C-alpha positions in Angstrom: 44.0 161.0 23.8 44.7 157.2 24.3 48.2 156.0 23.5 48.9 152.9 21.4 52.2 151.1 20.9 52.6 149.0 17.8 55.1 146.1 18.0 55.7 144.7 14.6 57.8 142.1 13.0 59.3 143.7 9.9 59.7 140.3 8.0 56.1 139.2 8.6 53.8 138.7 5.7 56.5 139.1 3.1 57.4 142.4 4.8 53.9 143.8 4.3 53.6 145.5 7.7 56.9 147.4 7.1 55.7 148.6 3.8 52.2 149.7 5.1 53.4 151.2 8.4 52.7 154.8 7.3 49.1 153.8 6.4 48.6 152.0 9.8 49.9 155.0 11.7 47.8 157.5 9.8 44.6 155.4 10.3 45.1 154.9 14.0 46.0 158.6 14.6 42.7 159.4 12.7 40.8 157.1 15.1 42.1 159.1 18.1 45.2 157.1 19.2 48.5 158.8 19.7 50.5 156.0 18.1 54.1 155.0 18.1 55.9 151.8 16.9 58.7 149.4 17.5 60.3 147.0 15.0 61.4 143.7 16.5 65.1 142.9 16.0 65.4 139.4 17.2 64.1 136.7 19.5 62.4 137.9 22.7 62.6 141.5 21.6 58.8 141.8 21.3 58.5 140.5 24.9 61.0 143.1 26.2 59.3 145.9 24.3 55.8 144.8 25.6 57.1 145.0 29.1 58.4 148.5 28.4 55.1 149.6 26.9 53.2 148.4 30.0 55.7 150.2 32.2 55.2 153.4 30.1 51.5 153.3 30.6 50.3 152.7 27.1 46.5 152.1 26.8 46.8 149.7 23.9 49.5 147.4 22.6 49.1 146.2 19.0 51.0 143.1 17.8 51.6 143.3 14.1 52.8 140.0 12.7 52.1 136.3 13.1 51.3 134.0 15.9 54.9 134.1 17.2 54.9 137.9 17.4 51.6 137.7 19.4 53.1 135.0 21.6 56.1 137.2 22.5 53.9 140.3 23.1 51.6 138.3 25.4 54.5 137.0 27.4 55.6 140.6 28.0 52.2 141.5 29.4 50.7 138.4 31.1 52.4 138.8 34.5 51.7 142.5 34.8 49.1 143.9 37.3 48.0 146.4 34.6 47.5 144.7 31.2 46.7 147.0 28.3 44.1 145.9 25.7 45.7 143.9 22.9 45.1 144.8 19.2 46.1 142.4 16.5 47.2 143.1 12.9 47.6 139.5 11.4 50.4 139.4 8.9 52.1 136.1 9.7 52.3 132.8 7.9 49.2 131.0 9.5 47.6 133.6 11.8 45.8 130.8 13.8 44.8 133.1 16.7 43.5 135.9 14.6 41.4 133.4 12.6 39.9 132.0 15.7 38.8 135.5 16.8 37.5 136.3 13.2 40.0 139.0 12.6 40.6 139.2 8.8 43.9 139.1 7.1 43.5 142.7 6.0 45.5 145.5 7.5 42.8 148.0 6.9 40.0 145.9 8.4 42.1 144.9 11.4 42.9 148.5 12.1 39.1 149.3 11.8 38.4 146.6 14.5 40.9 148.4 16.9 39.4 151.7 16.1 35.8 150.5 16.8 36.9 149.5 20.3 34.9 146.4 20.9 36.8 144.1 23.3 36.4 140.6 24.7 38.1 139.0 27.7 39.8 135.8 26.7 41.6 132.9 28.6 45.4 132.5 28.5 47.3 129.2 29.0 50.4 129.0 31.2 53.0 126.3 30.8 55.6 126.3 33.7 56.7 130.0 33.5 55.6 130.8 30.0 52.3 131.8 28.5 50.5 130.8 25.3 47.5 132.4 23.7 46.5 129.7 21.3 48.4 126.4 21.5 50.9 124.4 23.4 52.2 120.9 22.5 54.9 118.3 22.6 56.1 115.6 20.4 58.2 115.4 17.2 55.4 116.7 15.0 55.1 119.9 17.0 58.7 120.8 16.2 57.8 121.6 12.6 56.7 125.2 13.3 59.9 126.5 15.0 62.2 124.5 12.6 61.0 126.3 9.6 63.5 129.2 8.9 62.2 132.7 8.8 63.4 133.4 5.3 61.7 130.3 4.0 58.3 131.5 5.7 58.8 134.9 4.2 59.2 133.5 0.6 56.7 130.6 0.7 54.2 131.4 3.4 52.1 128.5 4.6 53.7 126.3 2.0 57.0 126.4 4.0 55.3 124.2 6.8 54.2 121.6 4.2 57.7 121.4 2.7 59.2 120.9 6.1 56.5 118.5 7.1 57.0 116.2 4.1 60.7 116.2 4.9 60.2 115.2 8.5 57.3 112.6 8.2 59.5 109.5 7.7 61.5 110.2 10.9 58.5 110.6 13.2 58.7 108.3 16.2 56.4 107.9 19.3 57.5 108.9 22.7 56.4 107.4 26.0 54.6 110.0 28.0 52.4 110.3 31.1 49.6 112.8 30.9 47.3 113.6 33.9 44.6 116.0 34.9 43.8 117.0 38.6 41.9 113.8 39.2 43.1 111.1 36.8 45.9 109.7 34.6 44.7 110.2 31.0 47.4 108.1 29.3 50.8 106.5 30.2 51.9 105.1 26.9 53.7 105.8 23.7 52.2 108.7 21.8 53.0 110.8 18.7 52.1 114.1 20.2 49.9 116.0 22.6 48.3 119.5 22.0 46.7 121.8 24.6 44.5 124.3 22.6 42.9 127.6 23.7 41.0 127.9 20.4 39.6 125.7 17.6 42.1 127.1 15.0 45.5 125.3 15.3 48.3 124.7 12.8 46.3 125.9 9.8 43.3 123.7 10.7 40.1 125.4 11.6 38.6 122.4 13.5 41.5 120.7 15.1 40.0 121.3 18.5 36.4 121.7 17.5 34.9 122.3 20.9 37.4 124.9 22.1 36.4 128.3 23.3 38.6 131.3 24.1 36.4 132.2 27.1 35.3 129.0 28.8 38.1 128.7 31.3 39.2 125.4 29.9 41.9 124.0 27.7 41.1 121.5 25.0 43.5 118.6 24.9 44.2 116.3 22.0 46.5 113.2 22.1 47.6 111.2 19.1 48.4 107.7 20.2 51.1 105.6 18.5 50.1 105.2 14.8 51.5 104.3 11.5 52.5 106.8 8.8 49.5 105.8 6.5 47.1 106.2 9.5 48.5 109.5 10.4 48.0 110.9 6.9 44.4 109.6 7.0 43.8 111.4 10.4 45.2 114.6 9.0 42.6 114.4 6.2 39.8 113.9 8.7 41.1 116.8 10.8 40.3 119.2 8.0 36.6 118.5 8.8 36.9 118.1 12.5 36.1 114.4 12.2 39.4 113.1 13.7 38.2 113.1 17.3 35.9 110.2 16.6 39.0 108.0 15.8 40.2 105.5 18.5 43.8 106.7 18.0 42.8 110.2 19.2 42.0 111.3 22.8 40.2 114.5 23.1 39.1 116.1 26.5 38.8 119.4 28.3 40.5 120.4 31.5 41.9 123.5 33.3 45.1 121.6 34.3 47.3 119.1 32.6 50.7 117.7 33.7 52.9 116.1 31.1 56.0 113.9 31.8 58.2 112.1 29.3 59.9 108.8 30.2 63.3 110.3 29.2 63.6 113.9 30.8 64.5 116.5 28.2 63.6 114.3 25.3 60.5 116.2 24.4 60.5 119.8 23.4 57.5 122.1 24.0 56.0 124.2 21.3 54.1 127.3 22.4 52.3 129.2 19.8 54.8 128.0 17.2 57.8 128.8 19.2 60.3 126.7 21.2 59.0 126.7 24.8 61.4 124.6 26.8 61.2 120.8 27.5 59.1 118.3 29.5 58.1 117.9 32.2 55.4 120.7 32.3 52.3 121.8 34.0 49.6 123.6 31.9 46.9 125.8 33.5 44.1 127.8 32.1 43.9 131.5 33.2 40.3 132.5 32.7 39.6 135.9 31.3 43.2 137.0 31.8 43.5 139.3 28.7 41.3 141.9 26.9 41.5 141.7 23.1 39.9 143.8 20.3 37.5 141.7 18.3 35.1 142.2 15.4 
């Protein structure tokens, strides 16, 4: 019998996972998995538990929570020689990565996907010594996701990000950065933010990186040049339809390597899958087919 380890965030999805845990365990046991679970207790706990699960020889690790929980679990697995298959039960605020894979926000349906056993090899991104599964970025706008308190996300869900965004918009300022690929300098100027996407679903938008693929060995990079607040709001509206990449204030390109340096070291914080991931400078690399994930 195969062994599965569930790593879950008890506060995710307004505590839905915690309440439905007996059903999840019962379903997976019925599907042939000897299943145990671990409730995360704080920052990096999911990473440490994923490392232990790999060391104990589990066949499957299941991340139950939001993008932040998946991020921590992946960072516990990514450097290991043996990497168990990853299952996802999406119960977070935005669930960007699950949406990119087509995993529905239903505990029953996501468990069925794991039980059916169809898997796909996907790329990972690495930024310095950390890994991301969906998105990395820098700039004042990218700080929104990790500035929203957990309790506010539990109470308000996706609305919590909009509340924080409205509060922060008037203070957004550009930062001078130099971005370069292996063979050219892309920009050396003031920008509002840069994003390095592994999938098309980012920050609640389904077409923010419209050409992105999880298995092409490339990262999709989006740079927002210095812009006014009204233009930024207009671009955000265009991004809903994926039409923002045609605007001259946007740079959009694909690469397997990107180096980012800010004019003031330590000024720009990195956002990795919605979590604080250090500061610039950074080097981003694509790791093709690095992880196996259960998919519909």
